[in-house]
N, CA, C and O atoms as CSV, one atom per row, in Angstrom:
chain,resi,resn,atom,element,x,y,z
A,1,UNK,N,N,-46.829,-18.726,-11.007
A,1,UNK,CA,C,-47.347,-17.278,-11.089
A,1,UNK,C,C,-46.868,-16.314,-12.088
A,1,UNK,O,O,-47.312,-15.173,-12.215
A,2,UNK,N,N,-46.039,-16.785,-12.708
A,2,UNK,CA,C,-45.169,-15.552,-13.467
A,2,UNK,C,C,-46.145,-15.541,-14.646
A,2,UNK,O,O,-46.558,-14.429,-14.975
A,3,UNK,N,N,-46.654,-16.783,-15.450
A,3,UNK,CA,C,-47.834,-16.809,-16.466
A,3,UNK,C,C,-49.063,-16.421,-16.163
A,3,UNK,O,O,-49.950,-16.416,-17.017
A,4,UNK,N,N,-49.232,-16.111,-15.113
A,4,UNK,CA,C,-50.405,-15.414,-14.659
A,4,UNK,C,C,-50.513,-13.798,-14.643
A,4,UNK,O,O,-51.475,-13.031,-14.631
A,5,UNK,N,N,-49.140,-13.619,-14.647
A,5,UNK,CA,C,-49.221,-12.014,-14.639
A,5,UNK,C,C,-49.448,-11.471,-16.006
A,5,UNK,O,O,-49.454,-10.246,-16.131
A,6,UNK,N,N,-49.661,-12.341,-17.201
A,6,UNK,CA,C,-50.007,-11.875,-18.551
A,6,UNK,C,C,-51.604,-11.412,-18.433
A,6,UNK,O,O,-52.132,-10.460,-19.008
A,7,UNK,N,N,-52.253,-12.424,-17.463
A,7,UNK,CA,C,-53.622,-12.032,-17.311
A,7,UNK,C,C,-54.187,-10.917,-16.448
A,7,UNK,O,O,-55.381,-10.731,-16.213
A,8,UNK,N,N,-53.062,-10.134,-15.967
A,8,UNK,CA,C,-53.259,-8.809,-15.054
A,8,UNK,C,C,-54.048,-7.997,-15.878
A,8,UNK,O,O,-54.171,-8.215,-17.084
A,9,UNK,N,N,-54.650,-6.966,-15.223
A,9,UNK,CA,C,-55.184,-5.914,-15.851
A,9,UNK,C,C,-53.909,-5.063,-16.306
A,9,UNK,O,O,-52.899,-5.100,-15.603
A,10,UNK,N,N,-53.942,-4.329,-17.426
A,10,UNK,CA,C,-52.809,-3.881,-17.699
A,10,UNK,C,C,-51.761,-2.812,-16.857
A,10,UNK,O,O,-50.537,-2.896,-16.947
A,11,UNK,N,N,-52.424,-1.861,-16.080
A,11,UNK,CA,C,-52.070,-1.171,-15.071
A,11,UNK,C,C,-51.380,-1.928,-13.744
A,11,UNK,O,O,-50.425,-1.523,-13.081
A,12,UNK,N,N,-51.977,-2.865,-13.607
A,12,UNK,CA,C,-51.327,-4.028,-12.585
A,12,UNK,C,C,-50.120,-4.508,-12.944
A,12,UNK,O,O,-49.083,-4.456,-12.283
A,13,UNK,N,N,-50.308,-5.037,-14.145
A,13,UNK,CA,C,-48.980,-5.699,-14.917
A,13,UNK,C,C,-47.927,-4.897,-14.858
A,13,UNK,O,O,-46.846,-5.224,-14.366
A,14,UNK,N,N,-48.237,-3.606,-15.447
A,14,UNK,CA,C,-47.242,-2.295,-15.757
A,14,UNK,C,C,-46.577,-2.074,-14.746
A,14,UNK,O,O,-45.349,-2.073,-14.826
A,15,UNK,N,N,-47.350,-1.787,-13.318
A,15,UNK,CA,C,-46.907,-1.643,-12.115
A,15,UNK,C,C,-45.848,-2.820,-11.515
A,15,UNK,O,O,-44.810,-2.548,-10.912
A,16,UNK,N,N,-46.326,-4.162,-11.805
A,16,UNK,CA,C,-45.602,-5.030,-11.225
A,16,UNK,C,C,-44.128,-5.202,-12.260
A,16,UNK,O,O,-43.022,-5.181,-11.720
A,17,UNK,N,N,-44.254,-5.355,-13.639
A,17,UNK,CA,C,-43.483,-5.232,-14.319
A,17,UNK,C,C,-42.095,-4.062,-13.877
A,17,UNK,O,O,-40.907,-4.375,-13.800
A,18,UNK,N,N,-42.665,-2.752,-13.647
A,18,UNK,CA,C,-41.656,-1.953,-13.166
A,18,UNK,C,C,-41.104,-2.068,-11.975
A,18,UNK,O,O,-39.978,-1.589,-11.849
A,19,UNK,N,N,-41.829,-2.814,-10.647
A,19,UNK,CA,C,-41.185,-3.042,-9.462
A,19,UNK,C,C,-40.057,-4.027,-9.333
A,19,UNK,O,O,-39.075,-3.951,-8.594
A,20,UNK,N,N,-40.455,-5.175,-10.381
A,20,UNK,CA,C,-39.476,-6.422,-10.753
A,20,UNK,C,C,-38.443,-5.729,-11.693
A,20,UNK,O,O,-37.648,-6.537,-12.173
A,21,UNK,N,N,-38.282,-4.625,-12.019
A,21,UNK,CA,C,-37.231,-4.090,-12.987
A,21,UNK,C,C,-37.297,-4.777,-14.464
A,21,UNK,O,O,-36.267,-4.861,-15.134
A,22,UNK,N,N,-38.432,-5.220,-14.904
A,22,UNK,CA,C,-38.609,-5.441,-16.126
A,22,UNK,C,C,-39.277,-4.352,-17.153
A,22,UNK,O,O,-39.577,-4.514,-18.336
A,23,UNK,N,N,-39.406,-3.280,-16.389
A,23,UNK,CA,C,-39.671,-2.073,-17.262
A,23,UNK,C,C,-39.196,-0.906,-16.810
A,23,UNK,O,O,-39.043,-0.905,-15.589
A,24,UNK,N,N,-38.854,0.274,-17.459
A,24,UNK,CA,C,-38.276,1.573,-17.024
A,24,UNK,C,C,-39.650,2.533,-17.179
A,24,UNK,O,O,-40.065,3.112,-18.183
A,25,UNK,N,N,-40.166,2.493,-15.904
A,25,UNK,CA,C,-41.215,3.408,-15.868
A,25,UNK,C,C,-41.281,4.545,-14.557
A,25,UNK,O,O,-42.223,5.230,-14.162
A,26,UNK,N,N,-39.891,4.436,-14.078
A,26,UNK,CA,C,-40.021,5.443,-12.651
A,26,UNK,C,C,-40.240,4.623,-11.522
A,26,UNK,O,O,-39.808,3.471,-11.567
A,27,UNK,N,N,-40.809,5.001,-10.563
A,27,UNK,CA,C,-41.189,4.302,-9.262
A,27,UNK,C,C,-42.557,3.961,-9.532
A,27,UNK,O,O,-43.379,4.751,-9.997
A,28,UNK,N,N,-42.811,2.590,-9.183
A,28,UNK,CA,C,-44.279,1.961,-9.312
A,28,UNK,C,C,-45.087,2.429,-7.916
A,28,UNK,O,O,-44.587,2.735,-6.834
A,29,UNK,N,N,-46.491,2.384,-8.298
A,29,UNK,CA,C,-47.240,2.656,-7.517
A,29,UNK,C,C,-47.416,1.365,-6.706
A,29,UNK,O,O,-47.737,0.301,-7.236
A,30,UNK,N,N,-47.167,1.527,-5.271
A,30,UNK,CA,C,-47.271,0.445,-4.428
A,30,UNK,C,C,-48.619,-0.172,-4.155
A,30,UNK,O,O,-48.753,-1.288,-3.651
A,31,UNK,N,N,-49.654,0.653,-4.534
A,31,UNK,CA,C,-51.021,0.194,-4.533
A,31,UNK,C,C,-51.470,-0.516,-5.510
A,31,UNK,O,O,-52.171,-1.487,-5.223
A,32,UNK,N,N,-51.202,-0.234,-6.820
A,32,UNK,CA,C,-51.281,-1.007,-8.004
A,32,UNK,C,C,-50.149,-2.396,-7.946
A,32,UNK,O,O,-50.486,-3.408,-8.560
A,33,UNK,N,N,-48.850,-2.388,-7.209
A,33,UNK,CA,C,-48.352,-3.507,-7.250
A,33,UNK,C,C,-48.951,-4.366,-6.202
A,33,UNK,O,O,-48.901,-5.576,-6.423
A,34,UNK,N,N,-49.666,-3.856,-4.790
A,34,UNK,CA,C,-50.121,-4.741,-4.249
A,34,UNK,C,C,-51.471,-5.482,-4.694
A,34,UNK,O,O,-51.783,-6.597,-4.276
A,35,UNK,N,N,-52.200,-4.757,-5.555
A,35,UNK,CA,C,-52.932,-5.376,-6.425
A,35,UNK,C,C,-52.850,-6.369,-7.212
A,35,UNK,O,O,-53.590,-7.339,-7.376
A,36,UNK,N,N,-51.771,-6.016,-7.748
A,36,UNK,CA,C,-51.152,-7.024,-8.658
A,36,UNK,C,C,-50.669,-8.598,-8.123
A,36,UNK,O,O,-50.921,-9.635,-8.738
A,37,UNK,N,N,-49.983,-8.516,-6.945
A,37,UNK,CA,C,-49.569,-9.559,-6.149
A,37,UNK,C,C,-50.882,-9.982,-5.367
A,37,UNK,O,O,-50.867,-11.175,-5.065
A,38,UNK,N,N,-51.932,-9.340,-4.997
A,38,UNK,CA,C,-53.026,-9.648,-4.422
A,38,UNK,C,C,-53.305,-10.955,-5.545
A,38,UNK,O,O,-53.259,-12.160,-5.293
A,39,UNK,N,N,-53.580,-10.345,-6.741
A,39,UNK,CA,C,-54.556,-11.223,-7.754
A,39,UNK,C,C,-53.764,-12.498,-8.187
A,39,UNK,O,O,-54.277,-13.563,-8.530
A,40,UNK,N,N,-52.524,-12.238,-8.122
A,40,UNK,CA,C,-51.740,-13.257,-8.785
A,40,UNK,C,C,-51.781,-14.423,-7.499
A,40,UNK,O,O,-51.876,-15.630,-7.721
A,41,UNK,N,N,-51.691,-13.824,-6.119
A,41,UNK,CA,C,-51.958,-15.133,-5.222
A,41,UNK,C,C,-53.366,-15.832,-5.167
A,41,UNK,O,O,-53.611,-17.038,-5.194
A,42,UNK,N,N,-54.243,-14.742,-5.081
A,42,UNK,CA,C,-55.657,-15.477,-5.184
A,42,UNK,C,C,-55.782,-16.180,-6.505
A,42,UNK,O,O,-56.299,-17.288,-6.369
A,43,UNK,N,N,-55.502,-15.908,-7.601
A,43,UNK,CA,C,-55.488,-17.144,-8.735
A,43,UNK,C,C,-54.665,-18.607,-8.470
A,43,UNK,O,O,-55.090,-19.736,-8.713
A,44,UNK,N,N,-53.495,-18.265,-7.955
A,44,UNK,CA,C,-53.101,-19.681,-7.727
A,44,UNK,C,C,-53.519,-20.322,-6.326
A,44,UNK,O,O,-53.297,-21.494,-6.022
A,45,UNK,N,N,-54.065,-19.518,-5.636
A,45,UNK,CA,C,-54.650,-20.197,-4.133
A,45,UNK,C,C,-56.210,-20.778,-4.936
A,45,UNK,O,O,-56.864,-21.652,-4.367
A,46,UNK,N,N,-56.573,-20.328,-5.961
A,46,UNK,CA,C,-57.772,-21.000,-6.397
A,46,UNK,C,C,-57.150,-22.270,-6.961
A,46,UNK,O,O,-58.154,-22.771,-7.468
A,47,UNK,N,N,-56.443,-22.877,-7.137
A,47,UNK,CA,C,-55.720,-24.205,-7.556
A,47,UNK,C,C,-55.755,-25.002,-6.392
A,47,UNK,O,O,-56.379,-26.030,-6.128
A,48,UNK,N,N,-54.988,-24.342,-5.775
A,48,UNK,CA,C,-54.638,-25.290,-4.173
A,48,UNK,C,C,-54.268,-24.332,-3.180
A,48,UNK,O,O,-53.717,-23.300,-3.564
A,49,UNK,N,N,-54.490,-24.515,-1.929
A,49,UNK,CA,C,-54.109,-23.388,-0.827
A,49,UNK,C,C,-52.681,-23.309,-0.935
A,49,UNK,O,O,-51.916,-24.203,-1.295
A,50,UNK,N,N,-52.352,-21.885,-0.505
A,50,UNK,CA,C,-51.066,-21.356,-0.751
A,50,UNK,C,C,-50.473,-20.711,0.750
A,50,UNK,O,O,-50.958,-19.930,1.569
A,51,UNK,N,N,-49.325,-21.371,0.672
A,51,UNK,CA,C,-48.434,-20.752,1.762
A,51,UNK,C,C,-47.043,-20.108,1.279
A,51,UNK,O,O,-46.075,-20.618,0.714
A,52,UNK,N,N,-47.375,-18.439,1.829
A,52,UNK,CA,C,-46.147,-17.662,1.201
A,52,UNK,C,C,-45.486,-17.551,2.801
A,52,UNK,O,O,-45.919,-17.240,3.910
A,53,UNK,N,N,-44.095,-18.025,2.186
A,53,UNK,CA,C,-42.903,-17.905,3.558
A,53,UNK,C,C,-41.968,-16.714,3.213
A,53,UNK,O,O,-41.259,-16.737,2.208
A,54,UNK,N,N,-41.993,-15.609,4.134
A,54,UNK,CA,C,-41.164,-14.731,4.154
A,54,UNK,C,C,-40.383,-14.841,5.226
A,54,UNK,O,O,-40.899,-14.989,6.333
A,55,UNK,N,N,-38.586,-14.769,5.015
A,55,UNK,CA,C,-37.755,-14.939,5.838
A,55,UNK,C,C,-37.112,-13.805,6.198
A,55,UNK,O,O,-36.931,-13.000,5.284
A,56,UNK,N,N,-36.612,-13.437,7.561
A,56,UNK,CA,C,-35.805,-12.258,7.570
A,56,UNK,C,C,-36.716,-10.937,7.178
A,56,UNK,O,O,-36.191,-9.994,6.587
A,57,UNK,N,N,-38.134,-10.925,7.548
A,57,UNK,CA,C,-38.590,-9.877,7.263
A,57,UNK,C,C,-38.059,-8.540,7.885
A,57,UNK,O,O,-38.529,-7.543,7.336
A,58,UNK,N,N,-37.304,-8.332,8.769
A,58,UNK,CA,C,-36.551,-7.336,9.262
A,58,UNK,C,C,-35.868,-6.555,8.225
A,58,UNK,O,O,-35.621,-5.349,8.233
A,59,UNK,N,N,-35.578,-7.521,7.241
A,59,UNK,CA,C,-34.456,-6.700,6.009
A,59,UNK,C,C,-35.259,-6.446,4.747
A,59,UNK,O,O,-34.690,-6.462,3.655
A,60,UNK,N,N,-36.377,-6.244,4.839
A,60,UNK,CA,C,-37.369,-5.888,3.800
A,60,UNK,C,C,-36.987,-4.611,3.501
A,60,UNK,O,O,-36.603,-3.875,4.410
A,61,UNK,N,N,-37.038,-4.171,2.187
A,61,UNK,CA,C,-37.179,-2.583,1.987
A,61,UNK,C,C,-38.533,-2.389,2.131
A,61,UNK,O,O,-39.362,-3.298,2.156
A,62,UNK,N,N,-38.798,-1.043,2.238
A,62,UNK,CA,C,-39.909,-0.208,2.669
A,62,UNK,C,C,-41.123,-0.623,1.411
A,62,UNK,O,O,-42.316,-0.736,1.690
A,63,UNK,N,N,-40.714,-0.766,0.382
A,63,UNK,CA,C,-41.624,-1.018,-1.016
A,63,UNK,C,C,-42.336,-2.547,-0.657
A,63,UNK,O,O,-43.524,-2.826,-0.500
A,64,UNK,N,N,-41.318,-3.270,-0.603
A,64,UNK,CA,C,-41.694,-5.028,-0.547
A,64,UNK,C,C,-42.298,-5.136,0.898
A,64,UNK,O,O,-42.840,-6.233,1.033
A,65,UNK,N,N,-42.377,-4.392,1.968
A,65,UNK,CA,C,-42.742,-4.553,3.120
A,65,UNK,C,C,-44.097,-4.112,2.728
A,65,UNK,O,O,-45.040,-4.904,2.741
A,66,UNK,N,N,-44.226,-2.878,2.381
A,66,UNK,CA,C,-45.895,-2.185,2.050
A,66,UNK,C,C,-46.427,-2.913,0.981
A,66,UNK,O,O,-47.624,-2.666,0.842
A,67,UNK,N,N,-45.957,-3.772,0.120
A,67,UNK,CA,C,-46.835,-4.339,-0.555
A,67,UNK,C,C,-47.163,-5.755,0.260
A,67,UNK,O,O,-48.343,-6.018,0.491
A,68,UNK,N,N,-46.315,-6.490,0.610
A,68,UNK,CA,C,-46.712,-7.597,1.797
A,68,UNK,C,C,-47.779,-7.234,2.887
A,68,UNK,O,O,-48.797,-7.900,3.073
A,69,UNK,N,N,-47.392,-5.949,3.684
A,69,UNK,CA,C,-48.547,-5.491,4.266
A,69,UNK,C,C,-49.801,-5.163,3.780
A,69,UNK,O,O,-50.761,-4.996,4.532
A,70,UNK,N,N,-49.866,-5.051,2.496
A,70,UNK,CA,C,-51.017,-4.580,1.525
A,70,UNK,C,C,-51.988,-5.820,1.557
A,70,UNK,O,O,-53.134,-5.916,1.994
A,71,UNK,N,N,-51.083,-6.818,0.897
A,71,UNK,CA,C,-51.756,-8.015,0.681
A,71,UNK,C,C,-51.998,-8.722,1.964
A,71,UNK,O,O,-52.879,-9.579,1.899
A,72,UNK,N,N,-51.424,-8.562,3.106
A,72,UNK,CA,C,-51.825,-9.503,4.318
A,72,UNK,C,C,-53.175,-8.819,4.860
A,72,UNK,O,O,-53.976,-9.478,5.522
A,73,UNK,N,N,-53.355,-7.691,4.600
A,73,UNK,CA,C,-54.541,-7.026,5.118
A,73,UNK,C,C,-56.017,-7.405,4.363
A,73,UNK,O,O,-57.153,-7.432,4.835
A,74,UNK,N,N,-55.529,-7.683,3.010
A,74,UNK,CA,C,-56.730,-8.325,1.971
A,74,UNK,C,C,-56.864,-9.402,1.395
A,74,UNK,O,O,-57.477,-9.663,0.360
A,75,UNK,N,N,-56.074,-10.277,2.316
A,75,UNK,CA,C,-56.042,-11.711,1.845
A,75,UNK,C,C,-56.946,-12.677,2.422
A,75,UNK,O,O,-57.138,-13.836,2.057
A,76,UNK,N,N,-57.582,-11.910,3.567
A,76,UNK,CA,C,-58.150,-13.167,4.146
A,76,UNK,C,C,-59.340,-13.873,3.660
A,76,UNK,O,O,-59.836,-14.866,4.193
A,77,UNK,N,N,-59.747,-13.292,2.628
A,77,UNK,CA,C,-61.051,-14.297,1.977
A,77,UNK,C,C,-60.507,-15.499,1.400
A,77,UNK,O,O,-61.169,-16.536,1.362
A,78,UNK,N,N,-59.197,-15.403,0.897
A,78,UNK,CA,C,-58.349,-16.430,0.003
A,78,UNK,C,C,-57.686,-17.631,0.989
A,78,UNK,O,O,-57.306,-17.503,2.153
A,79,UNK,N,N,-57.672,-18.710,0.232
A,79,UNK,CA,C,-56.850,-19.612,1.000
A,79,UNK,C,C,-55.343,-19.502,1.103
A,79,UNK,O,O,-54.638,-20.475,0.836
A,80,UNK,N,N,-54.782,-18.228,1.523
A,80,UNK,CA,C,-53.772,-17.910,1.530
A,80,UNK,C,C,-53.118,-17.803,3.002
A,80,UNK,O,O,-53.848,-17.189,3.779
A,81,UNK,N,N,-51.984,-18.233,3.525
A,81,UNK,CA,C,-51.314,-18.099,4.566
A,81,UNK,C,C,-50.486,-17.479,4.229
A,81,UNK,O,O,-50.137,-17.568,3.052
A,82,UNK,N,N,-49.689,-16.412,5.296
A,82,UNK,CA,C,-48.554,-15.433,4.939
A,82,UNK,C,C,-47.959,-15.857,6.115
A,82,UNK,O,O,-48.653,-15.796,7.130
A,83,UNK,N,N,-46.646,-16.339,6.216
A,83,UNK,CA,C,-45.924,-16.307,7.525
A,83,UNK,C,C,-44.660,-15.594,7.244
A,83,UNK,O,O,-44.053,-15.801,6.193
A,84,UNK,N,N,-44.237,-14.761,8.140
A,84,UNK,CA,C,-43.166,-14.137,8.169
A,84,UNK,C,C,-42.222,-14.393,9.494
A,84,UNK,O,O,-42.499,-14.317,10.691
A,85,UNK,N,N,-41.142,-14.688,8.894
A,85,UNK,CA,C,-39.826,-14.947,10.494
A,85,UNK,C,C,-38.822,-13.779,10.352
A,85,UNK,O,O,-38.196,-13.493,9.331
A,86,UNK,N,N,-38.775,-13.150,11.551
A,86,UNK,CA,C,-37.840,-11.927,11.848
A,86,UNK,C,C,-37.200,-12.520,13.153
A,86,UNK,O,O,-37.744,-13.287,13.947
A,87,UNK,N,N,-35.811,-11.956,13.214
A,87,UNK,CA,C,-34.865,-12.120,14.545
A,87,UNK,C,C,-35.293,-11.681,15.701
A,87,UNK,O,O,-35.630,-10.497,15.686
A,88,UNK,N,N,-35.399,-12.261,16.752
A,88,UNK,CA,C,-35.839,-11.483,18.101
A,88,UNK,C,C,-35.111,-10.269,18.397
A,88,UNK,O,O,-33.900,-10.064,18.470
A,89,UNK,N,N,-36.125,-9.497,18.554
A,89,UNK,CA,C,-35.768,-7.984,19.098
A,89,UNK,C,C,-35.612,-7.102,17.919
A,89,UNK,O,O,-35.275,-5.922,18.023
A,90,UNK,N,N,-35.891,-7.758,16.676
A,90,UNK,CA,C,-36.132,-6.615,15.461
A,90,UNK,C,C,-37.562,-6.401,15.358
A,90,UNK,O,O,-38.257,-7.062,16.130
A,91,UNK,N,N,-38.221,-5.492,14.438
A,91,UNK,CA,C,-39.387,-5.258,14.300
A,91,UNK,C,C,-39.228,-4.674,12.709
A,91,UNK,O,O,-38.240,-4.195,12.153
A,92,UNK,N,N,-40.645,-4.919,12.194
A,92,UNK,CA,C,-40.740,-4.488,10.811
A,92,UNK,C,C,-41.968,-4.042,10.233
A,92,UNK,O,O,-43.007,-4.486,10.722
A,93,UNK,N,N,-42.024,-3.321,9.370
A,93,UNK,CA,C,-43.511,-2.746,9.018
A,93,UNK,C,C,-44.365,-3.788,8.649
A,93,UNK,O,O,-45.287,-3.443,7.910
A,94,UNK,N,N,-44.302,-5.226,9.028
A,94,UNK,CA,C,-45.581,-6.184,8.754
A,94,UNK,C,C,-45.771,-6.287,10.362
A,94,UNK,O,O,-46.593,-7.160,10.641
A,95,UNK,N,N,-45.337,-5.760,11.265
A,95,UNK,CA,C,-45.604,-5.829,12.542
A,95,UNK,C,C,-47.192,-5.250,12.768
A,95,UNK,O,O,-47.458,-4.176,12.227
A,96,UNK,N,N,-48.193,-5.899,13.512
A,96,UNK,CA,C,-49.210,-5.160,13.626
A,96,UNK,C,C,-50.286,-5.963,14.395
A,96,UNK,O,O,-50.375,-7.191,14.387
A,97,UNK,N,N,-51.073,-5.124,15.046
A,97,UNK,CA,C,-52.088,-5.962,16.319
A,97,UNK,C,C,-53.065,-6.876,15.420
A,97,UNK,O,O,-53.450,-7.972,15.827
A,98,UNK,N,N,-53.437,-6.350,14.174
A,98,UNK,CA,C,-54.356,-6.978,13.427
A,98,UNK,C,C,-53.791,-8.702,13.003
A,98,UNK,O,O,-54.653,-9.507,12.648
A,99,UNK,N,N,-52.566,-9.066,13.068
A,99,UNK,CA,C,-52.048,-10.533,12.736
A,99,UNK,C,C,-51.732,-11.055,14.069
A,99,UNK,O,O,-51.703,-10.472,15.153
A,100,UNK,N,N,-51.474,-12.422,13.721
A,100,UNK,CA,C,-51.204,-13.303,14.814
A,100,UNK,C,C,-49.663,-13.130,14.708
A,100,UNK,O,O,-49.083,-12.915,13.643
A,101,UNK,N,N,-48.963,-13.262,16.110
A,101,UNK,CA,C,-47.691,-12.984,16.007
A,101,UNK,C,C,-47.232,-14.277,17.154
A,101,UNK,O,O,-47.787,-14.300,18.253
A,102,UNK,N,N,-46.302,-15.208,16.830
A,102,UNK,CA,C,-45.978,-16.069,17.623
A,102,UNK,C,C,-44.341,-15.814,17.795
A,102,UNK,O,O,-43.543,-15.504,16.910
A,103,UNK,N,N,-44.073,-16.057,19.315
A,103,UNK,CA,C,-42.841,-15.631,19.208
A,103,UNK,C,C,-41.743,-16.910,19.580
A,103,UNK,O,O,-41.856,-17.263,20.754
A,104,UNK,N,N,-40.801,-17.596,18.872
A,104,UNK,CA,C,-40.432,-18.694,19.070
A,104,UNK,C,C,-39.134,-18.545,19.448
A,104,UNK,O,O,-38.384,-17.928,18.692
A,105,UNK,N,N,-38.575,-19.149,20.839
A,105,UNK,CA,C,-37.326,-18.736,21.356
A,105,UNK,C,C,-36.295,-20.216,20.501
A,105,UNK,O,O,-36.613,-21.191,19.819
A,106,UNK,N,N,-35.100,-19.702,20.984
A,106,UNK,CA,C,-34.344,-21.054,20.523
A,106,UNK,C,C,-34.524,-22.325,21.195
A,106,UNK,O,O,-35.052,-22.539,22.286
A,107,UNK,N,N,-34.058,-23.052,20.458
A,107,UNK,CA,C,-34.155,-24.539,20.942
A,107,UNK,C,C,-32.817,-24.730,22.121
A,107,UNK,O,O,-31.687,-24.248,22.051
A,108,UNK,N,N,-33.375,-25.553,23.123
A,108,UNK,CA,C,-32.058,-25.934,23.845
A,108,UNK,C,C,-31.306,-27.270,23.053
A,108,UNK,O,O,-31.783,-27.983,22.171
A,109,UNK,N,N,-30.094,-27.329,23.634
A,109,UNK,CA,C,-29.352,-28.527,22.591
A,109,UNK,C,C,-29.955,-29.704,22.773
A,109,UNK,O,O,-29.796,-30.402,21.772
A,110,UNK,N,N,-30.680,-30.324,23.746
A,110,UNK,CA,C,-31.308,-31.442,23.789
A,110,UNK,C,C,-32.512,-31.284,22.911
A,110,UNK,O,O,-32.704,-32.223,22.139
A,111,UNK,N,N,-33.369,-30.283,22.868
A,111,UNK,CA,C,-34.433,-30.053,21.993
A,111,UNK,C,C,-34.005,-30.205,20.500
A,111,UNK,O,O,-34.725,-30.670,19.617
A,112,UNK,N,N,-32.377,-29.618,20.304
A,112,UNK,CA,C,-31.762,-29.640,18.874
A,112,UNK,C,C,-31.554,-30.825,18.439
A,112,UNK,O,O,-31.845,-31.114,17.278
A,113,UNK,N,N,-30.984,-31.774,19.343
A,113,UNK,CA,C,-30.528,-33.038,19.281
A,113,UNK,C,C,-31.795,-34.110,19.130
A,113,UNK,O,O,-31.694,-35.210,18.586
A,114,UNK,N,N,-32.734,-33.688,19.589
A,114,UNK,CA,C,-33.885,-34.547,19.335
A,114,UNK,C,C,-34.868,-34.401,18.045
A,114,UNK,O,O,-35.629,-35.192,17.487
A,115,UNK,N,N,-34.467,-32.854,17.790
A,115,UNK,CA,C,-35.209,-32.655,16.372
A,115,UNK,C,C,-34.311,-33.364,15.074
A,115,UNK,O,O,-34.729,-33.978,14.093
A,116,UNK,N,N,-32.893,-33.016,15.489
A,116,UNK,CA,C,-32.210,-33.755,14.329
A,116,UNK,C,C,-32.177,-35.236,14.411
A,116,UNK,O,O,-31.807,-35.820,13.392
A,117,UNK,N,N,-32.489,-35.919,15.413
A,117,UNK,CA,C,-32.753,-37.374,15.389
A,117,UNK,C,C,-33.832,-37.915,14.856
A,117,UNK,O,O,-33.920,-39.037,14.358
A,118,UNK,N,N,-34.858,-36.911,14.990
A,118,UNK,CA,C,-36.307,-37.316,14.484
A,118,UNK,C,C,-36.371,-36.922,13.025
A,118,UNK,O,O,-37.157,-37.610,12.373
A,119,UNK,N,N,-35.734,-35.982,12.363
A,119,UNK,CA,C,-36.068,-35.603,11.206
A,119,UNK,C,C,-34.646,-35.772,10.140
A,119,UNK,O,O,-34.699,-35.688,8.913
A,120,UNK,N,N,-33.774,-35.952,10.711
A,120,UNK,CA,C,-32.562,-36.459,9.837
A,120,UNK,C,C,-31.941,-37.564,10.756
A,120,UNK,O,O,-30.866,-37.216,11.245
A,121,UNK,N,N,-32.317,-38.664,11.061
A,121,UNK,CA,C,-31.419,-39.453,11.649
A,121,UNK,C,C,-29.943,-40.303,10.974
A,121,UNK,O,O,-29.176,-41.107,11.505
A,122,UNK,N,N,-29.975,-39.753,9.692
A,122,UNK,CA,C,-28.960,-40.243,9.214
A,122,UNK,C,C,-27.887,-39.287,8.685
A,122,UNK,O,O,-27.199,-39.423,7.673
A,123,UNK,N,N,-27.889,-38.419,9.465
A,123,UNK,CA,C,-27.226,-37.054,9.356
A,123,UNK,C,C,-25.821,-37.465,10.070
A,123,UNK,O,O,-25.823,-37.862,11.236
A,124,UNK,N,N,-24.628,-37.349,9.315
A,124,UNK,CA,C,-23.443,-37.560,9.735
A,124,UNK,C,C,-22.714,-36.912,11.129
A,124,UNK,O,O,-22.740,-35.706,11.377
A,125,UNK,N,N,-22.150,-37.788,11.875
A,125,UNK,CA,C,-21.607,-37.236,12.988
A,125,UNK,C,C,-20.993,-35.919,13.035
A,125,UNK,O,O,-21.159,-35.142,13.975
A,126,UNK,N,N,-20.181,-35.640,11.867
A,126,UNK,CA,C,-19.566,-34.247,11.954
A,126,UNK,C,C,-20.390,-33.222,11.781
A,126,UNK,O,O,-20.218,-32.175,12.405
A,127,UNK,N,N,-21.561,-33.414,10.764
A,127,UNK,CA,C,-22.489,-32.133,10.719
A,127,UNK,C,C,-23.254,-32.332,11.973
A,127,UNK,O,O,-23.288,-31.277,12.606
A,128,UNK,N,N,-23.789,-33.160,12.476
A,128,UNK,CA,C,-24.594,-33.040,13.836
A,128,UNK,C,C,-23.377,-32.225,14.960
A,128,UNK,O,O,-23.690,-31.283,15.687
A,129,UNK,N,N,-22.258,-32.708,14.908
A,129,UNK,CA,C,-21.630,-32.101,15.918
A,129,UNK,C,C,-21.287,-30.443,15.553
A,129,UNK,O,O,-21.201,-29.617,16.462
A,130,UNK,N,N,-21.120,-30.100,14.224
A,130,UNK,CA,C,-21.087,-28.757,13.938
A,130,UNK,C,C,-22.316,-27.849,13.747
A,130,UNK,O,O,-22.292,-26.658,13.435
A,131,UNK,N,N,-23.338,-28.575,13.977
A,131,UNK,CA,C,-24.812,-28.133,13.613
A,131,UNK,C,C,-24.614,-27.079,12.117
A,131,UNK,O,O,-24.928,-25.895,11.994
A,132,UNK,N,N,-24.010,-27.969,11.146
A,132,UNK,CA,C,-24.298,-27.505,9.969
A,132,UNK,C,C,-25.080,-28.261,9.035
A,132,UNK,O,O,-25.397,-29.377,9.445
A,133,UNK,N,N,-25.553,-27.887,7.660
A,133,UNK,CA,C,-26.274,-28.664,6.796
A,133,UNK,C,C,-25.791,-29.981,6.539
A,133,UNK,O,O,-24.568,-30.105,6.595
A,134,UNK,N,N,-26.520,-31.069,6.251
A,134,UNK,CA,C,-25.673,-32.092,5.966
A,134,UNK,C,C,-25.034,-32.476,4.817
A,134,UNK,O,O,-25.598,-32.363,3.728
A,135,UNK,N,N,-23.787,-32.972,4.940
A,135,UNK,CA,C,-22.734,-32.791,3.980
A,135,UNK,C,C,-22.813,-34.092,2.987
A,135,UNK,O,O,-22.019,-34.206,2.054
């Protein structure tokens, strides 16, 4: 997508460059940054459907959350899905009645063991017991 930034309208490209720290132009306009990101995602999705995963959305700064919320409100006509994950009990600026919210609880020990056996059958016993990434 970085290559596509060169094709953005000048105000959008400048706002995005400022937001990413590539240019010194003060505080970027969130609306222009949102349009830039929306255009980049739409262009990428024209090639193949796109899934944008955002983990720990409760820790997003206000500007980033604002841009993602802007994009999420307008991306409905594009083959783009945005999935955000947040810790239970936290709220973020991305919370909205307009979007689908699915609350997933923690897995039980049995469910976790079944998932590991299915997805990582060769996992070392020490990693399985420690619930750590495979070593």
